[in-house]
C-alpha positions as CSV (number, residue, x, y, z in Angstrom):
1,X,31.3,15.7,12.0
2,X,31.2,18.0,15.0
3,X,27.4,18.5,14.5
4,X,26.9,14.9,15.5
5,X,28.4,15.4,18.9
6,X,26.0,18.1,20.1
7,X,24.0,15.7,22.2
8,X,24.3,16.5,25.9
9,X,27.1,14.7,27.7
10,X,26.1,11.7,29.9
11,X,24.4,12.5,33.2
12,X,27.1,10.7,35.0
13,X,29.5,13.6,34.6
14,X,30.0,15.7,37.7
15,X,29.9,19.0,35.8
16,X,29.8,20.4,32.3
17,X,33.4,21.5,32.7
18,X,34.9,18.2,33.8
19,X,35.6,15.7,31.1
20,X,34.6,12.1,31.7
21,X,37.5,9.7,31.1
22,X,37.1,6.5,29.2
23,X,39.7,3.8,29.0
24,X,40.2,1.7,25.8
25,X,42.1,-1.6,25.9
26,X,43.5,-2.1,22.4
27,X,45.2,0.2,19.9
28,X,44.0,-1.4,16.6
29,X,41.9,0.3,13.9
30,X,38.6,0.2,15.9
31,X,40.2,1.3,19.2
32,X,41.9,4.3,17.4
33,X,38.7,5.3,15.6
34,X,36.5,5.0,18.7
35,X,39.0,7.0,20.7
36,X,39.1,9.8,18.1
37,X,35.3,9.9,18.0
38,X,35.2,10.2,21.8
39,X,37.7,13.0,21.8
40,X,35.7,14.9,19.3
41,X,32.6,14.5,21.5
42,X,34.2,15.8,24.7
43,X,35.6,12.7,26.4
44,X,39.1,12.2,27.8
45,X,40.6,9.0,26.4
46,X,43.3,6.9,27.9
47,X,44.6,3.8,26.1
48,X,45.8,0.6,27.8
49,X,48.5,-1.2,25.7
50,X,51.0,-3.9,25.9
51,X,53.6,-1.5,24.4
52,X,52.8,2.0,25.6
53,X,55.9,3.4,23.9
54,X,54.4,2.6,20.5
55,X,51.8,5.3,20.4
56,X,52.6,7.2,17.2
57,X,49.4,6.1,15.4
58,X,47.0,7.0,18.3
59,X,44.9,10.2,18.1
60,X,46.6,13.3,19.4
61,X,45.4,14.3,22.9
62,X,45.1,10.8,24.3
63,X,47.2,9.1,27.0
64,X,48.8,5.7,26.6
65,X,49.6,3.6,29.7
66,X,50.0,0.0,30.6
67,X,46.7,-2.0,31.0
68,X,46.9,-1.8,34.8
69,X,47.6,1.9,35.0
70,X,45.0,2.8,32.3
71,X,42.3,0.8,34.1
72,X,42.8,2.9,37.2
73,X,42.0,6.1,35.3
74,X,38.4,5.2,34.5
75,X,35.5,3.1,35.6
76,X,34.4,2.4,32.0
77,X,36.8,0.3,30.0
78,X,36.2,-0.6,26.4
79,X,37.8,-3.9,25.5
80,X,38.7,-3.6,21.9
81,X,40.8,-6.7,21.5
82,X,40.1,-10.2,20.1
83,X,38.7,-13.0,22.3
84,X,41.9,-15.1,22.0
85,X,43.8,-12.3,23.8
86,X,41.4,-12.0,26.8
87,X,43.6,-14.2,29.1
88,X,45.7,-11.4,30.4
89,X,42.5,-9.8,32.0
90,X,42.5,-12.5,34.7
91,X,45.7,-10.8,36.0
92,X,43.8,-7.6,36.4
93,X,40.8,-8.9,38.4
94,X,41.5,-6.7,41.4
95,X,41.9,-3.6,39.3
96,X,38.8,-4.3,37.2
97,X,36.6,-5.1,40.2
98,X,33.3,-3.2,40.0
99,X,34.2,-1.5,36.7
100,X,32.2,-1.5,33.5
101,X,33.8,-3.6,30.7
102,X,32.4,-2.9,27.3
103,X,33.0,-5.9,24.9
104,X,33.1,-4.8,21.3
105,X,34.5,-8.0,19.8
106,X,33.2,-10.2,16.9
107,X,34.0,-13.6,15.7
108,X,35.0,-15.0,12.3
109,X,31.9,-17.2,11.9
110,X,28.5,-17.5,13.4
111,X,28.3,-19.4,16.7
112,X,32.1,-20.0,16.6
113,X,32.2,-20.7,20.4
114,X,29.7,-22.3,22.8
115,X,29.2,-19.0,24.6
116,X,29.3,-15.4,23.4
117,X,32.5,-13.4,23.8
118,X,30.8,-11.1,26.3
119,X,29.7,-14.1,28.4
120,X,33.2,-15.5,28.2
121,X,34.6,-12.1,29.4
122,X,32.1,-12.1,32.3
123,X,33.4,-15.6,33.3
124,X,37.0,-14.4,33.3
125,X,36.3,-11.2,35.3
126,X,33.2,-12.1,37.4
127,X,33.4,-9.0,39.6
128,X,33.1,-6.6,36.7
129,X,29.9,-5.4,34.9
130,X,30.2,-6.6,31.3
131,X,28.2,-4.9,28.6
132,X,28.1,-5.8,25.0
133,X,28.1,-2.8,22.6
134,X,29.6,-1.2,19.5
135,X,30.3,-4.5,17.7
136,X,27.9,-3.6,14.8
137,X,29.7,-0.3,14.1
138,X,32.8,-0.4,12.0
139,X,35.9,1.7,12.3
140,X,35.1,3.3,8.9
141,X,31.7,4.3,10.2
142,X,33.2,6.0,13.2
143,X,35.7,7.9,11.1
144,X,33.0,9.0,8.6
145,X,30.7,10.1,11.3
146,X,28.3,7.3,10.6
147,X,26.6,9.4,8.0
148,X,26.8,6.7,5.4
149,X,26.3,3.7,7.7
150,X,23.9,2.4,10.3
151,X,23.7,4.4,13.5
152,X,22.2,1.6,15.5
153,X,24.3,0.2,18.4
154,X,22.9,-2.9,20.0
155,X,23.5,-3.0,23.8
156,X,23.0,-5.8,26.3
157,X,24.1,-6.5,29.9
158,X,23.0,-7.8,33.2
159,X,23.5,-4.6,35.2
160,X,21.0,-2.0,34.3
161,X,23.1,0.9,35.6
162,X,26.2,-0.2,33.7
163,X,24.1,-0.6,30.6
164,X,22.6,2.9,31.0
165,X,26.1,4.4,31.3
166,X,27.1,2.8,28.0
167,X,23.9,3.9,26.3
168,X,24.6,7.4,27.4
169,X,28.0,7.2,25.7
170,X,26.4,5.8,22.5
171,X,24.0,8.8,22.4
172,X,26.7,11.3,23.0
173,X,28.6,9.9,20.0
174,X,25.6,10.6,17.8
175,X,24.5,7.0,17.5
176,X,21.3,5.2,18.5
177,X,21.4,2.6,21.3
178,X,19.0,-0.3,21.1
179,X,18.6,-2.2,24.5
180,X,18.5,-5.9,23.7
181,X,18.1,-7.0,27.4
182,X,20.4,-9.2,29.4
183,X,23.9,-10.5,28.5
184,X,22.4,-13.7,27.0
185,X,21.4,-11.6,24.0
186,X,25.2,-11.1,23.2
187,X,25.3,-14.3,21.1
188,X,22.6,-12.9,18.8
189,X,24.2,-9.5,18.7
190,X,27.6,-11.0,17.8
191,X,26.0,-12.8,14.9
192,X,24.5,-9.7,13.4
193,X,27.7,-8.5,11.6
194,X,28.4,-12.0,10.3
195,X,25.0,-12.4,8.6
196,X,25.1,-12.0,4.8
197,X,21.8,-10.5,3.5
198,X,19.6,-12.7,5.8
199,X,16.3,-11.3,4.6
200,X,17.5,-11.2,1.0
201,X,18.5,-14.8,0.5
202,X,15.1,-16.1,-0.4
203,X,14.5,-13.4,-3.0
204,X,17.9,-13.8,-4.5
205,X,17.7,-17.6,-4.7
206,X,14.2,-17.4,-6.1
207,X,15.0,-14.8,-8.7
208,X,18.2,-16.8,-9.7
209,X,16.1,-19.9,-10.1
210,X,13.5,-18.1,-12.2
211,X,16.2,-16.5,-14.4
212,X,17.9,-19.8,-15.0
213,X,14.7,-21.7,-15.7
214,X,13.4,-19.1,-18.2
215,X,16.8,-18.6,-19.8
216,X,17.2,-22.3,-20.7
217,X,13.5,-22.4,-21.6
218,X,14.1,-19.6,-24.1
219,X,17.3,-21.3,-25.4
220,X,15.3,-24.4,-26.2
221,X,12.5,-22.5,-27.9
222,X,14.5,-19.9,-29.8
223,X,18.0,-21.4,-30.3
224,X,17.8,-25.2,-30.3
225,X,14.4,-25.5,-32.0
226,X,15.3,-23.3,-35.1
227,X,18.7,-25.1,-35.4
228,X,17.1,-28.6,-35.4
229,X,14.4,-27.8,-37.9
230,X,15.8,-24.9,-40.0
231,X,19.6,-25.1,-39.4
232,X,19.5,-21.5,-38.3
233,X,22.2,-20.2,-35.9
234,X,20.4,-18.0,-33.4
235,X,23.0,-18.2,-30.6
236,X,23.4,-14.5,-30.6
237,X,19.9,-14.2,-29.2
238,X,21.5,-15.2,-25.8
239,X,23.1,-11.8,-25.5
240,X,20.1,-9.4,-25.7
241,X,16.9,-11.1,-27.0
242,X,16.6,-13.9,-24.5
243,X,17.6,-11.8,-21.4
244,X,15.0,-9.2,-22.5
245,X,12.4,-12.0,-22.3
246,X,13.8,-13.4,-19.0
247,X,14.0,-10.1,-17.1
248,X,10.4,-8.9,-17.6
249,X,9.0,-12.3,-16.9
250,X,11.0,-12.6,-13.7
251,X,10.0,-9.1,-12.6
252,X,6.3,-9.8,-13.2
253,X,6.3,-13.1,-11.3
254,X,8.3,-11.6,-8.4
255,X,5.8,-8.7,-8.2
256,X,2.9,-11.2,-8.1
257,X,4.7,-13.2,-5.4
258,X,4.8,-10.0,-3.3
259,X,1.0,-10.0,-3.0
260,X,0.4,-13.8,-3.2
261,X,1.1,-14.5,0.5
262,X,-1.4,-11.8,1.5
263,X,-4.2,-13.5,-0.4
264,X,-3.1,-16.9,0.9
265,X,-3.3,-15.5,4.5
266,X,-6.7,-14.1,3.8
267,X,-8.0,-17.4,2.4
268,X,-6.5,-19.2,5.5
269,X,-8.3,-16.8,7.9
270,X,-11.6,-17.3,6.0
271,X,-11.1,-21.1,6.1
272,X,-10.2,-21.2,9.8
273,X,-12.8,-18.5,10.8
274,X,-10.3,-16.8,13.2
275,X,-7.2,-14.7,13.2
276,X,-5.8,-16.2,16.4
277,X,-4.1,-19.2,14.8
278,X,-0.5,-18.8,13.6
279,X,0.3,-19.0,9.9
280,X,2.6,-21.7,8.8
281,X,6.3,-20.9,9.2
282,X,6.9,-20.8,5.5
283,X,4.1,-18.2,5.0
284,X,5.5,-16.1,7.9
285,X,8.9,-16.1,6.3
286,X,7.5,-15.3,2.9
287,X,5.5,-12.3,4.2
288,X,8.6,-10.9,6.0
289,X,10.6,-10.8,2.8
290,X,8.0,-9.2,0.6
291,X,9.8,-5.8,0.5
292,X,13.0,-7.5,-0.7
293,X,11.0,-9.5,-3.3
294,X,9.5,-6.2,-4.6
295,X,12.9,-4.4,-4.8
296,X,14.5,-7.3,-6.6
297,X,11.5,-7.3,-9.0
298,X,12.1,-3.6,-9.6
299,X,15.7,-4.3,-10.4
300,X,14.7,-6.7,-13.1
301,X,12.1,-4.2,-14.4
302,X,14.9,-1.6,-14.8
303,X,17.0,-4.1,-16.7
304,X,14.1,-4.8,-19.0
305,X,13.6,-1.1,-19.7
306,X,17.4,-0.6,-20.4
307,X,17.5,-3.7,-22.7
308,X,14.4,-2.4,-24.6
309,X,16.0,1.0,-25.2
310,X,19.0,-0.6,-27.0
311,X,16.8,-2.6,-29.4
312,X,16.9,0.0,-32.3
313,X,20.7,0.0,-32.3
314,X,21.1,-3.8,-32.5
315,X,22.8,-5.1,-35.7
316,X,20.1,-7.8,-36.1
317,X,17.2,-5.2,-35.9
318,X,18.9,-2.8,-38.3
319,X,19.7,-5.7,-40.7
320,X,16.1,-6.8,-40.8
321,X,14.8,-3.3,-41.3
322,X,17.1,-2.7,-44.3
323,X,16.2,-6.0,-45.9
324,X,12.4,-5.3,-45.5
325,X,12.8,-1.9,-46.9
326,X,14.9,-3.1,-49.9
327,X,12.4,-5.9,-50.5
328,X,9.5,-3.5,-50.5
329,X,11.3,-1.2,-52.9
330,X,12.1,-4.0,-55.4
331,X,8.6,-5.5,-55.3
332,X,7.0,-2.1,-55.1
333,X,4.7,-3.3,-52.4
334,X,4.1,-2.1,-48.9
335,X,2.4,-3.7,-45.9
336,X,-1.1,-2.4,-45.3
337,X,-1.6,-0.3,-42.2
338,X,-3.4,-2.2,-39.4
339,X,-5.3,-0.1,-36.9
340,X,-5.7,-3.0,-34.5
341,X,-2.0,-3.7,-34.6
342,X,-1.2,0.0,-33.9
343,X,-3.6,-0.1,-31.0
344,X,-2.0,-3.1,-29.5
345,X,1.5,-1.7,-30.0
346,X,0.7,1.7,-28.4
347,X,-1.3,0.0,-25.7
348,X,1.5,-2.3,-24.9
349,X,4.0,0.6,-24.6
350,X,1.7,2.8,-22.7
351,X,0.8,0.2,-20.1
352,X,4.5,-0.7,-19.7
353,X,5.4,3.0,-19.0
354,X,2.6,3.5,-16.5
355,X,3.3,0.1,-14.8
356,X,7.0,1.0,-14.6
357,X,6.3,4.4,-13.2
358,X,4.1,3.0,-10.4
359,X,6.7,0.2,-9.8
360,X,9.4,2.9,-9.2
361,X,7.0,4.8,-6.9
362,X,6.5,1.6,-4.8
363,X,10.3,1.2,-4.6
364,X,10.7,4.9,-3.5
365,X,8.1,4.7,-0.8
366,X,9.7,1.5,0.6
367,X,12.8,3.6,1.5
368,X,12.9,4.3,5.3
369,X,13.4,8.0,4.8
370,X,10.3,8.2,2.7
371,X,8.1,5.7,4.6
372,X,8.9,7.4,7.9
373,X,7.3,10.6,6.5
374,X,4.0,8.8,5.9
375,X,1.4,7.7,8.3
376,X,0.2,4.1,8.3
377,X,-2.8,4.7,6.2
378,X,-0.8,6.5,3.5
379,X,1.8,3.8,3.5
380,X,-0.8,1.1,3.3
381,X,-2.6,2.9,0.4
382,X,0.6,3.1,-1.6
383,X,1.9,-0.4,-1.0
384,X,-1.5,-2.1,-1.2
385,X,-3.8,-0.2,-3.5
386,X,-1.2,1.2,-5.8
387,X,0.7,-2.1,-5.6
388,X,-2.2,-4.0,-7.0
389,X,-2.8,-1.3,-9.6
390,X,0.9,-1.8,-10.6
391,X,0.4,-5.6,-10.9
392,X,-2.8,-5.0,-13.0
393,X,-0.9,-2.7,-15.4
394,X,2.1,-4.9,-15.7
395,X,-0.1,-8.0,-16.3
396,X,-2.1,-6.0,-18.9
397,X,1.2,-4.9,-20.5
398,X,2.1,-8.6,-20.9
399,X,-1.3,-9.4,-22.3
400,X,-1.1,-6.6,-24.9
401,X,2.4,-7.9,-25.9
402,X,0.9,-11.2,-26.7
403,X,-1.9,-9.6,-28.6
404,X,-3.3,-11.6,-31.5
405,X,-0.6,-14.3,-31.0
406,X,-1.8,-15.2,-27.6
407,X,-3.7,-18.3,-28.4
408,X,-2.3,-19.0,-31.9
409,X,-1.1,-22.7,-32.2
410,X,1.8,-21.7,-34.5
411,X,3.7,-20.0,-31.6
412,X,4.1,-23.5,-29.9
413,X,7.5,-25.0,-30.3
414,X,7.8,-28.6,-29.2
415,X,4.4,-28.0,-27.5
416,X,6.1,-25.2,-25.4
417,X,4.3,-21.9,-25.2
418,X,6.0,-18.5,-25.1
419,X,7.5,-17.3,-21.9
420,X,5.0,-14.5,-21.5
421,X,2.1,-17.0,-21.3
422,X,3.9,-18.8,-18.4
423,X,4.5,-15.4,-16.8
424,X,0.8,-14.7,-16.6
425,X,-0.1,-17.7,-14.6
426,X,0.8,-16.4,-11.1
427,X,-0.2,-12.8,-11.6
428,X,-3.6,-13.7,-13.0
429,X,-4.2,-16.2,-10.2
430,X,-3.4,-13.5,-7.6
431,X,-5.7,-10.9,-9.3
432,X,-8.6,-13.4,-9.6
433,X,-8.3,-14.4,-5.9
434,X,-8.0,-10.8,-4.8
435,X,-11.1,-9.9,-6.9
436,X,-13.0,-12.6,-5.2
437,X,-11.8,-11.5,-1.7
438,X,-12.9,-7.9,-2.2
439,X,-16.5,-8.9,-3.1
440,X,-18.7,-7.4,-0.4
441,X,-20.1,-10.7,0.9
442,X,-16.6,-12.1,1.4
443,X,-14.8,-8.9,2.3
444,X,-17.3,-8.2,5.1
445,X,-16.7,-11.6,6.7
446,X,-12.9,-11.2,6.3
447,X,-13.0,-7.8,8.0
448,X,-15.0,-9.1,10.9
449,X,-12.5,-11.9,11.4
450,X,-9.6,-9.4,11.4
451,X,-11.4,-7.4,14.0
452,X,-11.6,-10.4,16.4
453,X,-14.7,-12.3,15.4
454,X,-14.4,-16.1,15.5
455,X,-16.7,-18.5,13.7
456,X,-16.8,-21.1,16.4
457,X,-16.8,-18.7,19.3
458,X,-19.9,-18.6,21.5
459,X,-19.4,-14.9,22.1
460,X,-19.1,-14.2,18.4
461,X,-22.3,-16.3,17.7
462,X,-24.3,-14.3,20.3
463,X,-22.9,-11.0,18.8
464,X,-24.0,-12.2,15.4
465,X,-27.5,-12.9,16.7
466,X,-27.7,-9.5,18.4
467,X,-27.5,-10.9,21.9
468,X,-24.2,-9.3,22.8
469,X,-24.1,-7.2,26.0
470,X,-22.3,-4.5,24.1
């Protein structure tokens, strides 16, 4: 933990020997954790409390005074109390005049009040310089040295010098300050900790919808249909067999949906003849959550691999193998070996293994620690070129699984095709459109558009005719 505090102390300190004093209003979990972290990083900490005598839980080496006395000890005061307790600060207006107040509070729900807590604090103490910071860092992260949590601290404020002082403190604590501008950004900063997977909602909802649809689709085909026509009880299929059909189908569709917005964007640019028109909002949102879609798809691919590994130990599979073996022994007959079936089986497994390997590679390269070690061209090669290769292998894996049964009418049940046929619709569509887009005659036009050429621009027309001044 001490290694994280090796950053130089703030420039505002008078000398390397003199400790800068920071005042903290509030002795709760966050106030105590922040005070301990500051002590470890070379600051002198004084607490302001309603009950200075109750200081047994505070870090050793700190001083505990009343709010008024503590405020006089430092020109930086961290307000680590809830908004509903801010009222007493109005009594300290004269003491707090010209001081830097760092608001670290959060609310219980998004946009709980008309104005942010920091702006409300600035209204209560107008002569102080209010800065919003530290609200996205938890007490646990401060105690653990932020090794297993985000190091980012969002900072905003109207006074640039006050904001810089706070950012110096953030750096000294081994954290990364991110300047968000004026105090009006406080509302957005206060909403950050309250957001629950904002970029993951669409992938989660979509994957849940796909899973539910294909699960009930398989139940109709493989449980209800045999019961209606043959009085067979296949309800046990819902434990392993049906999920092992749902998961790979969902993974393949989600993987295709990672690359579908890219081809849609390319088609739109070709149709419009320019790159200077905004994409629809739904397409923008879709493109921004492609990473999350891919990672969710990888999760379903892992589930498919695990479910496939347990197939040989299933009671149903072992029962069928025993019966087939006994039947062949009694009848003294064996099934003839089919080279084509062996090819399809081995091809199906091989394509699945290769596709899953590249799928995992895509997931690894999407990690910030890995992607930061790659330049843009390397990252784009992996995520685009290898990504499409992964989609091709996974699609071919599904095609090989269908094999000779792919277009057989006997696989239809109530006119419903197998799930793997439905799963191929979107991936095949993406691959066909991508194949068309990379054709030289089309790709050349698309690249010119992305380099700034416009179909209806006079300058672009003259450049096309060789009349450009360049």
